[in-house]
C-alpha positions in Angstrom: 89.6 322.8 147.9 88.9 319.2 147.2 88.9 318.4 143.5 85.6 316.5 143.9 83.8 319.9 143.6 85.1 321.9 140.6 84.1 325.5 139.9 80.9 326.0 138.0 81.0 328.0 134.8 79.3 331.0 133.3 76.5 333.1 134.7 75.2 330.4 136.9 78.3 330.4 139.1 78.3 334.2 139.3 74.6 334.2 140.4 75.4 331.6 143.1 78.4 333.5 144.3 76.3 336.7 144.6 73.8 334.8 146.7 76.4 333.3 149.0 78.0 336.7 149.4 74.8 338.5 150.3 74.7 339.7 153.9 72.2 338.0 156.2 69.1 339.9 157.3 66.4 339.3 159.8 63.3 339.9 157.7 61.2 338.3 160.4 61.4 338.4 164.2 63.5 335.7 165.9 60.3 334.0 167.2 58.9 333.7 163.7 62.2 332.3 162.4 62.1 329.7 165.2 58.4 328.9 164.3 59.4 328.2 160.7 62.3 326.1 161.7 60.1 324.0 164.0 57.7 323.5 161.2 60.5 322.2 159.0 61.7 319.9 161.7 58.2 318.4 162.0 58.1 317.8 158.3 61.4 315.9 158.5 59.7 313.3 160.6 56.7 312.8 158.3 56.9 309.4 156.5 54.4 309.9 153.7 52.2 312.2 151.8 48.6 312.2 152.9 47.0 314.4 150.3 48.1 315.7 146.9 46.7 319.2 147.6 48.2 319.5 151.1 51.2 317.2 151.2 53.4 316.7 154.2 57.0 316.6 153.1 59.4 313.8 154.1 62.7 315.5 153.4 65.8 313.4 152.8 67.2 311.7 155.9 70.5 313.2 156.6 73.3 311.6 158.6 73.1 314.6 160.8 69.4 315.4 161.1 69.1 318.9 162.6 66.6 319.8 165.3 66.6 323.1 167.2 67.3 322.8 170.9 67.1 326.1 172.8 67.4 325.4 176.5 67.3 328.4 178.9 71.1 328.7 179.0 71.4 328.6 175.2 68.7 331.1 174.7 70.3 333.5 177.1 73.8 333.2 175.5 72.5 333.0 171.9 74.2 329.7 171.3 72.7 327.5 168.6 72.7 323.8 169.4 71.9 321.2 166.8 71.2 317.6 167.7 71.8 314.5 165.6 70.2 311.1 165.8 72.7 308.4 166.8 70.9 305.4 165.3 72.2 301.9 165.7 73.2 300.4 162.4 74.4 297.1 163.8 71.2 295.2 164.2 70.6 291.8 162.7 72.6 291.2 159.5 70.7 291.8 156.3 71.8 290.6 152.9 71.6 292.7 149.6 68.7 292.2 147.3 69.4 289.6 144.7 67.9 291.7 141.9 70.2 293.2 139.3 69.9 296.9 138.1 68.0 297.8 135.0 70.5 298.4 132.2 68.3 299.8 129.5 68.4 303.4 131.0 72.1 303.8 131.0 72.5 303.8 134.8 75.1 301.1 134.8 77.2 302.7 132.1 77.0 306.2 133.8 77.8 304.9 137.2 80.8 303.0 135.8 82.1 306.3 134.3 81.5 308.1 137.6 83.3 305.4 139.5 86.3 305.6 137.2 86.4 309.4 137.5 86.3 309.1 141.3 89.2 306.6 141.3 91.4 309.0 139.3 91.1 312.0 141.7 94.0 312.9 144.0 92.7 313.2 147.6 94.9 314.1 150.5 94.1 312.1 153.7 92.4 313.9 156.5 94.0 313.8 160.0 92.1 313.0 163.2 92.3 316.6 164.6 91.1 318.2 161.5 87.6 319.0 160.1 86.0 318.4 156.7 84.4 321.6 155.6 81.6 321.6 153.1 79.5 324.7 152.1 76.2 324.4 150.3 73.9 326.7 148.5 70.5 325.4 149.4 66.7 325.9 149.3 64.4 323.9 151.5 60.6 323.6 152.0 59.4 326.3 154.4 55.7 325.6 153.9 53.3 325.0 156.7 52.8 321.5 158.1 50.2 319.7 155.9 50.3 322.7 153.6 51.6 323.1 150.1 55.3 323.1 149.4 57.0 326.5 149.5 60.7 326.6 148.7 62.5 329.1 150.9 65.0 331.6 149.8 68.5 330.4 148.8 70.8 330.3 151.8 74.3 329.2 152.7 74.7 326.1 154.8 78.1 325.2 156.2 79.2 322.1 158.0 82.5 321.3 159.8 82.7 317.5 160.5 85.1 316.5 163.3 87.4 313.6 162.4 88.0 312.0 165.7 87.0 308.3 166.0 85.0 308.9 169.2 83.0 308.1 171.2 81.8 311.7 171.1 78.5 313.7 171.4 79.9 316.6 169.4 80.4 315.5 165.8 81.0 318.9 164.3 79.7 322.5 163.8 77.2 324.1 161.6 76.4 327.6 160.4 73.5 328.9 158.3 73.3 332.3 156.6 70.5 333.8 154.6 67.0 335.1 154.7 65.4 332.0 156.2 68.2 331.2 158.7 67.0 331.0 162.3 70.2 332.5 163.7 72.1 333.9 160.7 75.9 333.6 160.9 75.9 331.9 164.3 78.3 329.0 164.6 76.9 326.2 166.7 77.8 322.7 167.7 76.3 319.5 166.2 75.6 317.2 169.2 74.2 313.7 169.5 71.8 312.4 172.1 74.3 309.6 172.9 78.0 309.2 172.2 78.8 307.8 168.7 81.9 306.3 167.2 83.1 306.8 163.7 80.7 305.1 161.3 77.6 305.7 159.3 76.3 308.2 161.8 79.7 310.0 162.0 81.6 309.3 158.8 85.2 310.3 159.2 88.0 309.9 156.5 89.7 307.3 158.6 86.6 305.2 158.9 85.9 305.5 155.2 89.4 304.3 154.5 88.7 301.1 156.5 85.7 300.1 154.3 86.3 297.4 151.7 87.2 298.6 148.3 85.9 295.5 146.6 82.4 296.5 145.5 80.9 293.1 146.3 82.3 293.0 149.9 81.4 296.6 150.5 77.8 295.9 149.3 77.4 293.1 151.8 78.8 295.2 154.6 76.6 298.2 153.9 73.5 296.0 153.8 74.5 294.2 157.0 74.9 297.5 158.8 71.8 299.3 157.4 68.5 299.3 159.3 65.6 300.4 157.0 64.0 303.7 157.9 60.3 303.3 158.5 58.5 301.7 155.5 61.4 302.3 153.2 63.0 299.2 151.6 66.5 298.3 152.6 67.7 299.1 149.0 66.3 302.6 149.3 67.9 303.1 152.7 71.3 302.0 151.4 70.8 304.4 148.4 70.1 307.3 150.7 72.9 306.4 153.0 75.4 306.5 150.2 74.0 309.8 149.0 74.7 311.3 152.4 78.2 310.1 152.3 78.8 311.6 148.9 77.5 315.0 149.8 79.0 315.5 153.3 82.4 313.9 153.3 85.8 313.7 151.7 86.8 310.1 151.1 89.6 308.0 149.6 89.2 307.6 145.8 89.0 303.8 146.0 86.2 304.0 148.6 84.2 306.5 146.5 84.7 304.4 143.4 83.5 301.3 145.2 80.4 303.1 146.6 79.4 304.0 143.0 79.8 300.4 142.1 77.5 299.4 145.0 74.8 301.8 143.8 75.1 300.3 140.3 73.8 297.1 141.8 70.8 298.6 143.6 67.6 297.7 141.7 65.6 300.6 140.3 68.4 303.2 140.0 67.9 305.3 136.9 69.5 308.2 135.0 68.2 311.7 134.6 69.8 313.1 131.4 69.6 316.8 132.5 69.4 317.8 136.2 70.1 321.3 137.6 71.5 322.0 141.0 70.8 325.0 143.2 73.5 327.0 141.6 72.0 326.6 138.1 74.6 324.1 137.0 73.4 321.4 134.6 74.5 317.9 135.0 73.6 314.2 134.9 71.2 312.9 137.6 71.2 309.6 139.4 67.9 308.8 141.2 65.8 306.0 142.5 62.0 305.8 143.3 61.2 303.4 146.1 57.6 302.0 145.9 57.1 302.5 149.6 58.3 306.1 149.7 56.5 309.3 149.0 59.8 311.0 148.1 62.9 310.5 145.9 66.4 311.9 145.9 68.4 312.8 142.9 72.2 313.2 142.8 73.7 315.6 140.3 77.1 315.1 138.6 79.1 317.4 136.3 78.6 316.1 132.7 82.3 316.6 131.8 84.3 315.8 135.0 81.6 313.6 136.6 82.2 315.2 140.0 79.4 315.4 142.4 77.6 318.8 142.2 74.6 318.7 144.5 71.1 317.1 144.9 67.4 317.6 144.5 64.5 316.0 146.5 61.0 315.5 145.2 57.7 314.5 146.6 56.3 311.9 144.2 52.8 310.8 143.1 51.9 308.0 145.6 49.0 305.7 146.2 46.2 307.6 147.8 47.5 311.0 147.1 45.9 311.6 143.7 49.1 313.4 142.6 50.3 313.2 139.0 53.7 314.9 139.0 56.8 315.3 141.2 57.0 318.3 143.4 60.5 319.8 144.2 60.8 320.4 147.9 64.6 320.7 148.4 67.7 321.5 146.3 71.3 322.2 147.0 74.7 322.7 145.4 78.2 322.0 146.9 80.0 325.3 146.5 83.2 324.5 148.4 84.8 321.7 150.3 88.2 321.0 151.9 90.1 320.2 155.0 90.6 322.8 157.8 92.0 322.9 161.3 89.2 324.5 163.3 85.5 325.1 163.2 84.6 328.4 161.4 87.7 328.2 159.2 86.8 328.5 155.5 90.4 328.7 154.1 89.9 325.4 152.3 88.4 327.2 149.4 85.4 329.3 148.3 84.6 328.0 144.9 82.2 325.2 143.8 
C-alpha cells in the first residue's frame, strides 16, 4: 500500500471497513439501477444550479468521467463498459493568472507543509505493464434531475489505471460495489471514445515523472495545457485537474510536492480547519470557490501526516439561485492504494 494513504484510526475506520466489507445486494431491479445511473450521468453534464429549491448538480469533473454504455452485446454478456472523455488539452497556450494567493487564511503555510510532507515520502516507481489501484469509500448524489440533492448509500469504488503510454482506448478498469451500484461487483473496462496518450486524460506514473519539478515551470506548463471547462476560469480548471491527479494516481514525491506549490499560487485557495471524509476521518481541507461555478471541491488531508485522505463536493449559493448555504452532494475517502500487476488484483493493500 502506498504511504500516501495511511490507516485511519478509531471507530471511524472500523465503521468504514464494515461498510466496505458488506456484501452487495440488488435492492432495486436492474432497470431501476440503470435509471438512477443515467440520472446521475445527466447531472454530471449540468453546468450550473438553476434554482435553490430544485438544484441541478454539477459534480466534479473527473479525469475519467464515467457514462454507462450498454450495447446489445454488452447487455447480453453482462459486461459493464465505462467511457471516458478524451479532451484535447493542447489548444492555444494560456498563461497563469498574475494574481497571488491570499495569505491571511493560512493556505500558503498549510500547502507548504503538505508539499514538504509529500517530498519526504518513499514511493516506488510504477512500471509500464502494471496498474495503479485505488479504492474509495464514496457517496454520490442520487437525486432526480432538477430535484433536491439526495446522497446515496456508501459504496466501494475501485479503479485500476493502466500505465502504458498509449495511444490506447482502454485506460483501465473499474468496479463498484454497494447498494446503489448498477452492476455490483462487476469488473468492467474504462474506454475512451478516441485513442489517448499518457497525459492529463490518462495520467501514468511515467508521464508524471516527466513533469517539471520546479513549481514555476510546472505552473506554466499546466496552464498552457489546460482548456477551461465551460464557464469556469482557468484557475479553477487547473485546481480541479490537480485534485484529480491527487486522488487517482501514485506519483513521484518531487512531482507531488511541486503540484502543491502550484496550487499555493492559484488565487482564492483557502483552508478549511476541520473537514471530514466519507470514512469519518477529520482532517484539514483545501478548497477554492470560483465565481463562475455553482460548485466547489474540497481536498482533505490528515492533520498529523498531511497525507491525502479524500474529498467533498458542494453546490454553493450562486447568483440567481437564492441559496444561502452550501449543499454537500458528493464525498469520498481513499481506503487503499498501491501497485498491482492485473485488473481485479487488490493485493496492494486494504487499509486507508
